[in-house]
C-alpha positions as CSV (number, residue, x, y, z in Angstrom):
1,X,-146.9,-74.1,24.7
2,X,-148.1,-71.6,22.4
3,X,-150.0,-73.6,19.8
4,X,-151.2,-77.1,19.1
5,X,-149.6,-79.5,17.1
6,X,-151.6,-80.6,13.7
7,X,-152.6,-84.4,13.6
8,X,-149.8,-84.8,11.0
9,X,-147.5,-83.1,13.5
10,X,-148.3,-85.4,16.2
11,X,-148.0,-88.8,14.0
12,X,-144.4,-87.4,12.7
13,X,-143.0,-86.7,16.1
14,X,-144.5,-90.5,17.3
15,X,-142.3,-91.9,14.5
16,X,-139.0,-89.6,14.9
17,X,-139.7,-90.2,19.2
18,X,-139.8,-94.7,18.0
19,X,-137.4,-94.5,15.7
20,X,-134.9,-92.5,18.5
21,X,-137.1,-94.5,21.7
22,X,-137.5,-97.7,20.0
23,X,-141.1,-98.7,20.3
24,X,-141.0,-99.8,24.2
25,X,-139.2,-96.5,26.1
26,X,-139.2,-95.6,29.4
27,X,-141.0,-92.8,30.3
28,X,-137.7,-90.8,31.3
29,X,-136.0,-91.5,28.2
30,X,-139.0,-91.1,26.4
31,X,-139.9,-87.7,28.0
32,X,-136.3,-86.4,27.7
33,X,-136.3,-87.1,23.5
34,X,-139.9,-85.4,23.0
35,X,-139.0,-82.4,24.4
36,X,-135.4,-82.2,23.0
37,X,-137.9,-82.7,19.3
38,X,-140.0,-80.5,20.4
39,X,-137.4,-77.8,21.0
40,X,-137.1,-77.9,16.9
41,X,-140.8,-77.0,16.5
42,X,-140.9,-73.3,16.3
43,X,-143.6,-72.1,18.8
44,X,-142.8,-75.4,21.1
45,X,-139.3,-73.9,23.3
46,X,-139.8,-73.9,27.1
47,X,-143.5,-76.2,27.4
48,X,-144.0,-76.9,30.8
49,X,-144.6,-80.3,32.8
50,X,-148.7,-79.8,32.1
51,X,-148.4,-79.3,28.4
52,X,-145.8,-81.9,27.9
53,X,-148.0,-83.8,29.9
54,X,-150.9,-83.1,27.4
55,X,-148.9,-84.0,24.2
56,X,-147.8,-87.6,25.9
57,X,-151.5,-88.3,25.6
58,X,-152.7,-87.2,22.6
59,X,-149.5,-89.1,21.2
60,X,-150.5,-92.6,23.1
61,X,-154.0,-92.6,21.8
62,X,-152.0,-91.2,17.9
63,X,-150.1,-94.5,18.7
64,X,-153.1,-96.7,19.6
65,X,-155.3,-95.9,16.2
66,X,-151.9,-96.4,14.4
67,X,-151.6,-99.7,15.8
68,X,-155.8,-100.7,14.9
69,X,-154.9,-99.6,11.1
């Protein structure tokens, strides 16, 4: 990735993923949707697998943080 998402962008992205895939999507569906959404964010086109894996971990942490609130 050319730059990191802000916490606010992560929260918006996570909300969009949940809206599109449900709260418990399968990993392939989740990743496909994530890649599609990232294409719409300037600077995040063409991410590689390692970058997506890092982002999935961060989004999981954001989701857990939201559930604790």
